N, C-alpha and C positions, 0 to 999 in steps of 0.2 A: 645877549644870551641871558635868560632868566633863570635864577636859582629859586627853587621852591623850598623855603625854610620857614615853616609855620611857627616854630618856637622863637626863632630870631625875629621874625616880623612881629610876633605878638609882643615881645619885649620892646621893640622900637615903637610900636603904636602906643603902648602903655607909657613909655617915657615921654612921648610927645604931648601927653595930656597934662604933664607937669602937676601931678596930684600931690597932696600933702600926705606924708608917710607917718602915720601913727601905727607902725608895725615894725617888726624886725626886718633887717639888722639895725643895730643901734647907731651906726654911722650915718643913717638916713640919706644915703646917696653920696656920701663922701664929705660930709661936713666935719670941721674940726679935726682933720686928720693930722697925724704927726708929719711934719714937712718932709722927712726922709721917705716915708711911705708914699706920699703924694708924688714926690719926684720920681720914685722908682716905678710906680704902677700907673700914674696918671689918674685923672678924674673919671674917665669913661667907664673903667672897670667897676668902680664903686657905684656909679649911677645905675648900672645894669644889674647890680647885686640885689635881687628881690627875694621875697619869700612867697609861700603859697597864698596868694590873694586872688580875688575875683578876676577872672579873665586870664590868669596865668597857669591854671591847672594844678594838679597834685600828682607827683611821681608815683605815689602809693595807691592812687585811684584815678588814673589818667582818663579824663573824659573830654578834654579840649585840645589845646595846642601841643601839649606833651604827647597825648595819645596819637594825634595825627602825625607828629614827628616820628614816633616809634613805628607807626604803620608804614610810612615812607621808607624807613630804614629796613623794615622787613622785606618790602618789595625790592629794595636795592640789593640785598644780600641773598634773596631767595628763601627766606624763612616764612613760616606761617604766623609766627609771633616773635616780636623783638622787644627786649627790655633795655632801657638805658641803665648803665652802671656808673655811679658816682663814687664808689669805694673801690674802683679798679676791677681788673679781672679777678682779683682775690675774692671779692664778694660774689661774683658770678660762679666761681668754682665752689665756694662754700654753699651757695644756694642750690646748685645743681645736685650736690650730694644730699642736702637736706630734703629736696623735693623728690629725689629718686629712691633713696634708701631708708630703711627702718633699722632700728638697733639689731645688730647681729647679721645683717645682710652682707654678703661677700662682694667686694669690689676688686677687680683685677686691675693692676696698674704697673707700668714700668717704674723702676726705682728712681728715675730722674724727674719725677713729678715736682711741681712747684710746692713750696712749703704750705701754701694755702690748702692744698689737698689734705694735709694732716689736720688743719683746723676744721675742714669739712667732715672728716672722720670723727673728730671729737664731738662736734655739734650733733651729728646724725647718729652716732653709735655704730656705724658700719665698720666692718673689719676688712683690712686690706690683705690682699694676696699679691705680693710683689714679684716682678720678673726682673732678673738681673739684666743690667745694661751691657750691651756689646759696644766696642769702641773701634773707630777707624784707626789706620796706621798713624795718623797724626794726633791721636788722643781725643777725638771728638766723640761724645756719646751718640750712638746711632739710634734712630727711631725703632719702635717696636715692630717686629715682623709678624706676619700672619701665622707662621709656623709656631712662634713663641706663644702667641695668644691661644691658638688652637690646643696646644698641649696643656696649657694651664686651665682652660675651660674643661678639658677632658678630666683633669684631676679634681676639678671643683664644679661639677655640673649644676650645683645650686646657685652659681654666680648670678647676681642681680644686674651688675653693670660692669662695663669695661671703661676705664678712664685712660685716655692716651694723650700724648703730647706731640703735636705736629703743626707747624714746623718746630723743631727744637730751637733752643736759644741761638745756635749757630746756623739755623736755616735748613736742616735736613728734614725730609718729609716722608711720611708713611705712604706705602703703596695701597691706596684704598681699594683698588680693583681686586686685590687679593684679600684684604682684611675685612671689608664689609660683608661678604658672604659668610665669613666665620661667625660674626656676631648675629647675623640674621638667622642662620641655621640654628644657633643655640638659643635664640630668643632673648638675647642679652642687650640691654640698652647701651648705646655707644655715646659717651660723653667725650668731647674733644676740647682740650685746652689748645685753642688756636690763637693764643694771645699775640703771637708774633706774626700772624698771617692774615690780618684783616684786608691787606692790600691785594691778596691773591684774587679777589673777586672783580678786579678792574682791568685785568689784562691777561690774554691767553699765553703770554710769555712766562707766567708763573705756574708752578705746579697746581694741579686741580685741587680746589679747596674742599673743606669737609662737608659743608651743607650740600654742595653740588654733588658730592660723592655718596650721600646717603646717611650721614651721621644724624643722631637723634637730637643732641644738645651740643651747641658750639658756643664757646666763650671767647670774646675778643678783648684784648687790651688795646683799644683803638688809638690811644695816644702814642703807642709805640711806632706805628707806621703810617697812619692816615691823617695826621695833622690836627687832631683834637687836643685839648689841654690835658696835661698830666693828671692822672687819677680817673680818667674816663675809660669806659669800656661798653660793650654790649653783650647781652646773652640772647642767643637765637634758638628757637624751637622749630623742629621740623613738623610737629603736630600741635595745633592750637588747643587740642583737648586737654593738654597738660598745663594750660595757662594758669588756672587758679592756684594750683599747687606751687608753681614757681613764683607767682606774685606774692603768695603768703610767705614763702621762704625768703624772698628778697626783702620783704618788709622787716624781717628779723635781722638781717645783716647789713642793711643800708641805712644811712642817716635819715631821720625824720625831717631834717632841714637840708634837703639837697640843694647844691649850688646851681643857680640858674646860669652862671657863667660856664660851668662845666657842661651842663646839658645843652646850652646853646652852641657850644663848640662842637658837640657831637652832631647836632642838626646841621651846622654849617659845613663840617667836614664831609658828611654824607652827601649833601647837595652838590658841593664843589666837585667831588670825585665822580658822582653819577654823570656829570656832564663832561668833565675834562680828565677823568682818571685814566682812560685808555691812552690818550696821547702823552700824558704826563709820565705814566709808569713805563710805557714803551720806550720813551726817551731815556728814562732813568736806568732801565735795564741795559740799554746800549752803552751808556756812559760807564756803568759798572763793568760790563764785558770788556770794554777797552782798557779800563784801569786794571782789571785782573790780568789781562794779557801783558801789559807793561810791567806789572809787578813780577810776574812769572818769568819775564825776560831777564830779571836781575839775578845774578848768581847768589846774592846774599839773602834772598827772601823767596818764599813760596806763598801763593795765594790759592786757597781751596777752589778747585775747578772740577769739571766733570771727569777729567782724567784721574782724579784722586778717588772717585766715588763709585766706580764700576756700575754706572747706570742708575744709582740712587738719585731721586729728584731732590733738588735743593733750590733755595731762594737766591737768585742771582744778585739781589741787593744787599746781601750779607757778605762782607769781605773779611774772610778769616785769613789772617796773615801770620806766618811764622818765620822764624830766623833759620837760615841754613848754616849759620856759623857758630851756633852754640848759645845765643842769647835765650833766656827764658822769656815767656810772654810778659812776666812782670818787669824784667829788665827792658824789654822793647817798649813797653808802655811808658816807662820812665824816660827813655830816650826821646820818644815822640812828644811827651809832655813838654820837654825843653824847647820844642819847636811850636808850642802853643796848640798842640793837637790833643784833645781828650777823647780817648777811645771808649767804646761802650763797656768793654770789660777785657780783662786779661786772665788767661789760664796758664798752666805750667808751660805749655808748648806753643801758645799762640795768643794773638790779640784779635778782637773783633771790632770792625768798623761797621756800625749800623748806618746804612745810607737810606734816607727817607725823603719825603716830599719837599722838605726844605733844602735839599742839596741840589747841586747843579754842576755844570762843567768846571766852574772855578774851584769849588771845594775839592772835587776829586783830583783835579790837576795839581792842587797844592799838596794833597796827601801823597800822590805818586812822586811828585818832585822832592818832597822831604825824604821819602824812602830811597830815592836815587842819591841824594846828598849823604844820607847815613851810610849807604853802601860804599861810598868813596872815602869816608872818613876813617879815622883810627878807632872809632867806637866799637867796631865789630872784631877787631883783631885780638888775638891771644886770649880768647874766651874759652874756658873749659866747657865741654859739652854737658849741658845741664837739662835741656828740655826733653820732652817725650812723655810717654805714658808710664805711670806706675800703676799696675793693675790693682783694682779694689780687692779687698778680702771677700770671702764668701758672705752671703747674706746671713745675718744672725737669726737665731730662733726667737719668735715672739711668744711670750708667756701671757701678756695682757693686751687687750685692745688699746688703741690710743686713748679712747675715752676713759677706760678703767685706769690707765696710767696717769692721766691728767688729774683725776680726782683722788689719787692715792697720796699718802704722806711721803715726803721726800727728805733726803739729807745729802750733804756733800761728802765726797771722799776724794782722796788723792787719785789721780789717773792711774798710777801704778797699782792701786788696790781695787780697780774697778772690775777686773776679770771675774766673770761669773755672776755679777750683779745685774739687776734690771735697770735699764736706763730710764730716767725721768725727763729727759730733754732730747731734742733733736741735735745732732752734730753732723754738719755737712760742710766739707771743704767747698769754698765758693770763689769763682765758678769751678766746675760746672753746676754745683748745687746738688749733686747726687748724695743722699744721706748715707753716712757710714753706719749710723744707728738712729733709730726712732724710739720715742717713748713706748715702753712695754717690751722692748727687745733686750736680749742678754749680751753684755759685753763679752767678746772673745779675746784671747791673747793676741790674735792676728789684728783685730781692730785697735786694741790699745797700742800695739807697736806701730801700726800704720799711722795713727794720729801723731805719735811722736815723730815719725819720719817726715810727714808733711809739714809739721810745725817748724822743723829746722829749715825747710825750704821757703819759708815766708808765705805759705798759703793762707788765705783769709778764710774766715769761718762764718757760718750762719747757725744760729740756734743756741749755742752754749751760753750760760749765764757768765761763766768765767772765760773771757776771750783768750786768756793765756793758756787755757786748758791744763793748768796745773791741777785743778779740781774739776770734778764733774758731778752732776746731780743724779742720784739713783733713788729707786723706790725703797722706802724705809721698811 
């Protein structure tokens, strides 16, 4: 079986010539390394660590092996144009807003967007119109509905773009058959953060993906699910006429020294799954289905399944597991850690096991076996009921755009004195990462009290400079 990997093959051919390296990086293929680094990473990684030299192309002006690799990726995912990302899906989200919006343009988005969305707003000057997030009975943030988007566009007919998240972190998916007609009728660009859904394109057992459904711009965090190295992603366009604007935007937010190790891993992962992805993911879905069934047979645990979601599509390779005996997700994560299991994340009411191409029957069998052992142990007894959903307070009023807030003078105040003040920083309990307040928005009494309540429960945070949240930053 032949893999067509132009960038990988280009690197191998260049290595075989054994040329003298009077160029970056300074290790010159791995010479004079610290012994610990050499032992950890090996020599091959350093030997393949090149820069933009003749024959190896340039990510910011791809005319050779990188360009061909991106063309093959576009064919694989059904895009007219594909760009490799070496600064993660974060850079793709920032570039999408830069290329699509001008200062003052309205972008509608659900509140559970990734924090890079805020960075894209600051860079572009666009103004967000947020939609409050609904939650499942288990406390999972639900994807945006077509009715929610239709109503918000009706209130803001000047909207330039809609930015949506599907699948969510926990794997819940938008109904594109209902949502796409809404944006098309309104003439609104649809940007999809599909960071957790790159694998959807390789098996019909997954929900229908964004590009296939009619989205305009789609961003993948490829390392999350398809086997490329951490920090890699792809940005896909449905219309190649937008290419130049996106290339220019990406050149602003991506390194001018892109890692060939990262780019080669994207090329290799795409080629591997183009040939073997169907069989690989069909098998993985079956293993996850069996694991889900076994977990739900335990009285001590539940695992998210179709029965919980009333027909909402979801990613079967995301195992969302909760305790039926009162353990919080944080407590369950700690118990599993003692069994040498590291989960993707923990929330108040559940933990998430992300199952990917590197998993197989053995790893899933071990996870299920550990849960069975825990269910029989004393670890679950006499626990006070602590998990479940604590509803978010209403969305605060925005007085400044994120960009205006970013460039304003700021100062710190005690959290108890923040009511009525304009926030100068993001504060989001993580996970699920839904912001309580964003820069430019006004602290309410409900938000202040909610922060205090969550802090007592050991919730982790993203955004605030003071992680204890005794003090918060406000606009001066």
